[in-house]
C-alpha positions as CSV (number, residue, x, y, z in Angstrom):
1,M,22.9,39.4,127.3
2,S,22.7,41.9,124.5
3,T,22.6,45.5,125.7
4,S,21.8,48.6,123.8
5,H,25.2,50.1,123.9
6,N,26.9,47.2,122.3
7,S,24.4,46.4,119.6
8,T,26.6,48.2,117.1
9,K,29.7,46.2,117.6
10,S,30.9,45.4,114.1
11,G,32.4,42.2,112.9
12,P,32.4,39.4,115.5
13,I,35.7,37.8,114.6
14,L,34.2,34.7,113.1
15,A,30.8,33.5,111.8
16,S,29.8,30.2,110.4
17,L,26.6,29.2,108.5
18,D,25.4,25.6,108.0
19,I,22.6,25.7,105.5
20,G,20.7,22.4,105.7
21,S,17.6,21.2,104.1
22,S,15.7,21.3,107.4
23,S,17.3,24.3,109.1
24,V,19.8,27.0,108.9
25,K,22.3,27.3,111.8
26,L,24.4,30.4,112.2
27,I,27.1,30.8,114.9
28,Y,28.9,34.0,115.9
29,S,32.1,33.6,117.8
30,T,35.2,35.4,119.0
31,V,38.7,33.8,119.1
32,N,40.8,34.1,122.2
33,P,44.7,34.5,122.1
34,E,45.1,30.8,122.6
35,G,43.2,30.2,119.4
36,S,40.1,28.6,121.0
37,I,36.6,29.6,120.0
38,E,34.2,31.5,122.2
39,V,30.6,31.1,121.0
40,V,28.8,34.4,121.5
41,G,25.6,34.0,119.5
42,V,23.5,31.3,117.8
43,G,20.7,31.7,115.3
44,I,18.5,28.8,114.0
45,A,15.7,29.0,111.5
46,P,13.7,26.3,109.7
47,N,14.5,26.1,106.0
48,A,12.5,24.6,103.2
49,G,14.5,26.2,100.3
50,L,17.0,23.4,99.9
51,K,16.8,19.8,98.5
52,Q,19.8,17.4,98.6
53,G,22.1,20.4,99.4
54,V,21.0,22.3,96.3
55,V,19.0,25.6,96.6
56,V,15.6,25.1,95.0
57,N,14.1,28.3,96.3
58,I,16.3,31.4,96.6
59,E,13.7,33.6,98.4
60,V,12.9,31.0,101.1
61,T,16.6,30.2,101.8
62,T,17.5,33.9,102.0
63,E,14.7,34.5,104.4
64,S,15.8,31.6,106.6
65,I,19.4,33.0,106.7
66,R,18.0,36.5,107.6
67,K,16.0,35.0,110.5
68,A,19.0,33.1,111.8
69,K,21.1,36.3,111.4
70,E,18.6,38.4,113.4
71,E,18.6,35.8,116.2
72,A,22.4,35.5,116.3
73,E,22.8,39.3,116.4
74,L,20.3,39.7,119.1
75,M,21.9,37.1,121.3
76,S,25.5,38.3,120.8
77,G,25.1,42.1,120.2
78,Y,27.5,41.8,117.3
79,T,27.0,42.1,113.5
80,A,29.1,40.1,111.1
81,N,30.0,41.0,107.5
82,E,31.5,37.7,106.3
83,V,30.7,34.1,107.0
84,W,32.1,30.7,106.4
85,I,29.7,28.4,104.6
86,S,29.4,24.6,104.4
87,V,28.7,23.0,101.1
88,S,27.1,19.6,100.5
89,G,24.8,17.7,98.3
90,S,24.5,15.4,95.4
91,H,26.4,17.8,93.1
92,I,29.7,17.2,95.0
93,N,32.2,14.9,93.3
94,S,35.6,13.8,94.6
95,F,38.4,11.9,93.0
96,D,42.1,11.1,93.5
97,S,44.9,12.6,91.6
98,K,48.8,12.5,91.5
99,G,51.4,15.1,90.9
100,M,55.2,14.9,90.5
101,V,58.0,17.5,90.6
102,A,61.8,17.5,90.9
103,I,63.0,18.6,94.3
104,K,64.9,21.9,93.8
105,N,67.7,21.8,96.3
106,K,67.8,18.1,97.0
107,E,65.8,18.9,100.2
108,V,62.0,19.3,100.4
109,T,60.8,22.9,101.2
110,T,57.3,24.4,101.5
111,S,57.6,25.7,97.9
112,D,58.2,22.1,96.7
113,I,55.0,21.0,98.4
114,E,53.1,23.9,96.8
115,R,54.5,23.0,93.4
116,V,53.7,19.3,93.7
117,I,50.1,20.1,94.8
118,E,49.7,22.5,91.9
119,A,50.9,19.7,89.6
120,A,48.3,17.3,91.1
121,K,45.6,20.0,90.7
122,A,46.4,20.2,87.0
123,V,43.8,17.7,86.0
124,I,41.0,18.5,83.7
125,V,38.0,19.8,85.7
126,P,34.9,20.4,83.6
127,A,34.1,24.1,83.0
128,D,30.9,23.9,85.1
129,R,32.7,22.7,88.2
130,T,34.8,24.4,90.9
131,V,37.5,22.8,92.9
132,L,36.6,23.2,96.6
133,H,39.4,21.3,98.3
134,V,42.7,19.7,97.3
135,I,43.5,17.4,100.3
136,P,47.0,15.8,100.4
137,R,46.8,12.1,101.2
138,E,50.4,11.1,101.2
139,Y,53.7,12.0,99.7
140,K,56.4,9.9,98.1
141,I,60.1,10.8,97.8
142,D,62.0,8.8,95.1
143,S,60.8,5.3,96.0
144,Q,59.9,5.9,99.6
145,D,56.1,6.2,100.0
146,G,53.6,6.7,102.9
147,I,55.2,10.0,104.0
148,S,52.8,12.4,105.6
149,D,55.1,15.4,106.1
150,P,58.0,15.5,103.7
151,I,59.5,18.9,104.7
152,G,63.3,18.7,105.3
153,M,63.6,15.3,103.7
154,S,66.3,14.7,101.0
155,G,65.6,13.3,97.5
156,V,65.4,14.0,93.9
157,R,61.7,13.5,93.0
158,L,58.6,14.4,95.1
159,E,55.2,12.9,94.3
160,A,51.9,13.7,96.0
161,N,48.6,11.8,96.1
162,V,45.8,14.2,96.6
163,H,42.0,14.0,97.0
164,I,40.2,16.6,95.0
165,V,36.7,17.7,95.9
166,T,34.7,19.6,93.2
167,A,31.3,21.2,93.3
168,S,28.8,22.4,90.7
169,Q,29.4,26.1,89.8
170,S,25.7,26.8,89.4
171,A,24.8,25.2,92.8
172,L,27.5,27.3,94.5
173,A,26.4,30.5,92.6
174,N,22.8,30.0,93.9
175,L,24.0,29.4,97.4
176,T,26.2,32.5,97.3
177,K,23.3,34.5,95.9
178,C,21.2,33.6,99.0
179,I,24.0,34.5,101.4
180,E,24.7,37.9,99.7
181,K,21.0,38.7,99.6
182,A,20.8,38.1,103.3
183,G,23.6,40.7,103.8
184,F,26.8,38.5,104.2
185,K,30.0,38.1,102.2
186,V,31.3,34.6,101.8
187,A,34.6,34.2,103.7
188,G,35.2,30.6,102.5
189,L,33.4,27.5,101.3
190,V,34.1,24.2,103.1
191,L,32.7,20.7,102.3
192,D,30.2,19.8,105.0
193,Q,31.9,16.5,105.8
194,V,35.3,18.1,106.1
195,A,33.9,20.7,108.6
196,A,32.0,18.1,110.6
197,S,35.0,15.9,110.9
198,T,37.1,18.8,112.1
199,A,34.7,19.3,115.1
200,V,34.0,15.6,115.9
201,L,36.9,13.4,115.2
202,S,40.2,13.1,117.1
203,P,43.5,12.8,115.4
204,D,43.9,9.2,116.7
205,E,40.6,8.2,115.1
206,K,41.7,9.7,111.8
207,N,45.0,7.8,112.0
208,L,43.4,4.5,112.8
209,G,40.8,4.8,110.1
210,V,37.3,6.0,110.6
211,C,34.1,6.8,108.7
212,L,32.1,9.8,109.8
213,A,28.4,9.7,108.9
214,D,26.7,13.1,109.3
215,I,23.0,12.3,109.3
216,G,21.2,15.6,108.4
217,G,17.6,16.4,107.5
218,G,17.8,15.5,103.8
219,S,20.9,13.3,103.4
220,V,23.7,11.4,105.1
221,K,27.1,12.8,104.3
222,L,30.0,10.4,104.7
223,I,33.7,11.0,104.9
224,Y,36.4,8.3,105.3
225,F,39.8,8.9,106.9
226,I,42.7,6.5,106.5
227,N,46.2,7.2,108.0
228,G,45.0,10.6,109.1
229,S,43.9,11.9,105.7
230,V,40.7,12.0,103.6
231,A,40.3,8.8,101.5
232,Q,36.8,9.3,100.2
233,T,33.5,11.2,100.5
234,S,30.0,10.3,99.5
235,V,26.4,11.3,100.0
236,I,23.3,9.1,100.6
237,P,20.0,10.9,99.8
238,V,18.0,10.0,102.9
239,G,17.9,11.7,106.2
240,G,15.8,12.9,109.2
241,S,13.0,14.3,107.1
242,H,12.3,10.8,105.8
243,F,11.9,9.6,109.4
244,T,9.4,12.5,110.1
245,H,7.5,11.7,106.9
246,D,7.1,8.0,107.8
247,V,5.8,9.1,111.3
248,A,3.3,11.6,109.7
249,V,2.0,9.0,107.3
250,G,2.1,6.0,109.6
251,L,0.3,7.8,112.5
252,R,-1.8,10.1,110.3
253,T,-0.5,13.3,112.0
254,P,0.7,16.6,110.6
255,Q,4.5,16.9,109.7
256,V,5.1,19.4,112.5
257,S,3.7,17.1,115.2
258,A,5.5,14.1,113.6
259,E,8.8,16.0,114.0
260,I,8.0,16.7,117.7
261,L,7.0,13.1,118.3
262,K,10.2,11.8,116.7
263,K,12.4,14.2,118.7
264,K,10.7,13.7,122.1
265,H,9.5,10.1,122.1
266,G,11.3,8.5,119.1
267,C,13.4,5.4,119.5
268,A,15.0,3.3,116.7
269,V,14.7,0.0,118.5
270,A,11.2,-1.0,119.4
271,T,12.4,-3.7,122.0
272,L,14.0,-0.8,124.0
273,V,10.5,0.6,124.6
274,S,8.2,-0.8,127.3
275,E,4.6,-1.8,126.4
276,E,3.1,0.5,129.0
277,E,4.4,3.8,127.6
278,L,1.8,5.9,125.8
279,V,2.1,9.1,123.6
280,D,-0.5,11.6,122.4
281,V,-0.8,12.0,118.6
282,E,-2.3,15.1,117.0
283,G,-5.0,14.5,114.4
284,V,-4.9,15.9,110.9
285,G,-7.3,18.7,109.9
286,G,-8.8,19.3,113.3
287,R,-9.4,15.6,114.2
288,K,-9.1,14.9,117.8
289,V,-5.9,13.8,119.6
290,R,-5.4,10.0,119.9
291,T,-3.3,8.1,122.4
292,I,-1.1,5.3,121.1
293,A,1.6,3.0,122.5
294,R,5.1,4.6,122.1
295,K,6.1,1.2,120.7
296,E,4.0,1.8,117.6
297,L,6.0,5.0,117.0
298,A,9.3,3.0,117.6
299,H,8.2,0.4,115.0
300,I,7.8,3.0,112.3
301,L,11.2,4.6,113.1
302,E,12.9,1.2,113.4
303,A,12.1,0.3,109.8
304,R,13.5,3.6,108.4
305,A,16.5,3.5,110.8
306,E,17.4,0.0,109.6
307,E,17.2,1.1,106.0
308,V,19.4,4.2,106.5
309,L,22.0,2.2,108.5
310,N,22.0,-0.5,105.9
311,M,22.6,2.1,103.2
312,I,25.6,3.4,105.2
313,A,26.9,-0.1,105.7
314,N,26.6,-0.7,102.0
315,D,28.5,2.6,101.2
316,V,31.3,1.3,103.6
317,R,31.4,-2.0,101.8
318,M,31.5,-0.4,98.3
319,S,34.3,1.9,99.5
320,G,36.5,-1.2,100.1
321,L,37.8,0.5,103.2
322,Q,36.0,-1.5,105.9
323,P,39.0,-3.6,106.8
324,V,41.1,-0.5,107.6
325,L,38.4,1.4,109.7
326,G,40.1,0.7,113.0
327,S,38.0,3.3,114.9
328,G,34.8,2.1,113.3
329,I,32.0,4.5,112.4
330,V,31.0,7.8,114.1
331,L,27.5,9.1,113.7
332,T,26.8,12.8,114.0
333,G,24.3,15.4,112.7
334,G,20.8,16.1,114.1
335,T,19.3,12.7,113.3
336,S,22.1,10.9,115.1
337,S,20.6,11.8,118.4
338,L,17.6,9.4,117.9
339,D,17.5,7.0,120.8
340,G,18.6,3.4,119.9
341,L,20.4,4.4,116.7
342,V,23.9,3.5,118.0
343,E,22.6,0.2,119.4
344,M,21.1,-0.7,116.1
345,G,24.3,0.5,114.3
346,E,26.5,-1.9,116.3
347,F,24.3,-4.7,115.1
348,V,24.2,-3.6,111.5
349,F,27.8,-2.6,111.0
350,D,29.5,-5.2,113.1
351,I,32.3,-2.6,113.8
352,P,32.4,-0.1,116.7
353,V,29.9,2.8,116.5
354,R,29.7,5.9,118.6
355,R,27.9,9.2,118.5
356,G,30.0,12.2,117.7
357,Y,29.5,15.6,119.3
358,P,31.4,18.8,118.6
359,K,34.5,19.3,120.7
360,T,33.9,21.6,123.7
361,M,34.7,25.3,123.4
362,G,34.1,28.4,125.4
363,G,31.2,30.8,125.5
364,L,27.7,29.5,125.1
365,K,29.0,25.9,124.8
366,D,25.8,24.4,126.2
367,V,23.7,25.8,123.3
368,V,25.9,24.1,120.6
369,K,26.9,20.8,122.2
370,G,24.5,18.6,120.1
371,G,25.5,16.7,117.0
372,E,23.4,19.0,114.8
373,F,26.0,21.7,115.4
374,A,28.9,19.6,114.3
375,T,29.2,21.2,110.9
376,A,28.8,24.8,112.1
377,I,31.4,24.4,114.9
378,G,33.7,22.5,112.5
379,L,33.5,25.5,110.1
380,L,34.8,27.8,112.9
381,M,37.6,25.4,113.8
382,Y,38.5,25.0,110.1
383,A,38.6,28.8,109.6
384,V,40.8,29.4,112.6
385,D,43.1,26.6,111.6
386,L,43.4,27.8,108.0
387,R,43.9,31.5,108.8
388,K,45.6,31.5,112.2
389,D,47.5,34.8,111.5
390,F,44.2,36.5,110.6
391,Y,42.0,35.4,113.5
392,I,44.6,35.1,116.3
393,R,46.6,38.1,116.9
394,K,49.1,38.5,119.8
395,D,50.7,41.8,120.7
396,A,51.8,43.6,123.8
397,N,48.3,44.3,124.9
398,G,46.9,40.9,124.1
399,P,45.1,40.1,120.9
400,S,44.0,43.0,118.7
401,F,41.0,42.5,116.5
402,A,41.1,46.1,115.3
403,N,41.9,45.0,111.7
404,N,38.7,42.9,111.6
405,I,36.4,45.5,113.0
406,N,37.5,48.8,111.4
407,P,40.1,48.5,108.7
408,S,40.0,52.3,107.9
409,F,40.8,53.2,111.5
410,D,43.6,50.7,111.6
411,G,45.1,52.0,108.5
412,L,45.0,55.5,109.9
413,A,46.9,54.3,113.0
414,D,49.6,52.8,110.8
415,K,49.9,56.0,108.8
416,L,50.2,58.1,112.0
417,K,52.8,55.7,113.4
418,K,54.8,55.9,110.1
419,F,54.5,59.7,110.1
420,F,55.9,60.0,113.6
421,N,58.7,57.5,112.8
422,D,59.7,59.5,109.7
423,L,59.6,62.7,111.8
424,F,62.0,61.5,114.4
């Protein structure tokens, strides 16, 4: 797919990087004039430099990003300079805040909304923390509440309820260091759950109330939507690597083979596996391969799956939002693809459960259709949504990405145009 003459193309329009505790996923994409994303390259590399979303080894993480970068560049024939990053982990805190302003001309304009959000942001955030997102939940005009879009409405006083997400500055600094050492600039930081929900959830689900559980390698990241806006986020420190570890210990097999067994033959509900099925298990330290019943593997995974789902159910109970989750729970992330997990979830949660996959897009869509790409795809969608004017350009000759690729050339064209205009 990559040919020699295009290996120097600079700046694919958009790149996203999901740095997880089991792997790093990098996606290169272009944006067509309609604003939909065309995936042109994907790079995946294992990563052991992260624990609970925090960098514990800068060298290892940088190396993983470099490997993913090489792979994505080879596949797409593009190079990227900046990249959108997902942030997650135990260092994320989120809380609600309120702001209030007087409406200037008795009718709400965009500037009033900006002012009221600024007012809501004016809370005391500790010096070692950075605000990642300020997400409006609802607006109130005078005494009328529950307004989702107040523009053009009349009133005297505008209030906003917002959800503020903050992250540890040192954790972000270490993450940024890895990205810059790997040769990228950071285009933007987005909370993992916010990105995943952009790719997986429909507006209807968000309006009806839904909880998205992104089950990654090291943790489960949860986000709750009520009436279309974020109500809460949380993190549970267990994930796919714990399943793998259980298999490795329970079947006395190396981690690598345990991971393969889990992915290929794993099932979270032992009763779904027939007695006859057998699987081969690698021995540790050169011991010979054994054959066991697949049911034995399922029993090991079932215990851990039940624990993880109960922890999610407990988080839902503690949030107090269970009665308003009309769309139930959506599971995504790499570990969500484990067979039998949804069936067990329906039993544990007692509310509807489904698997969430990223919405379809153009380009190499078959490569990125699994739940493990939810965050990386969501980052792209979030970026396009946030900076429409930057990524989607329409002119007489269709979209022009010149600005992204070679700013100096573009500036020159403008200067020449101005020169000729002045001349005549």
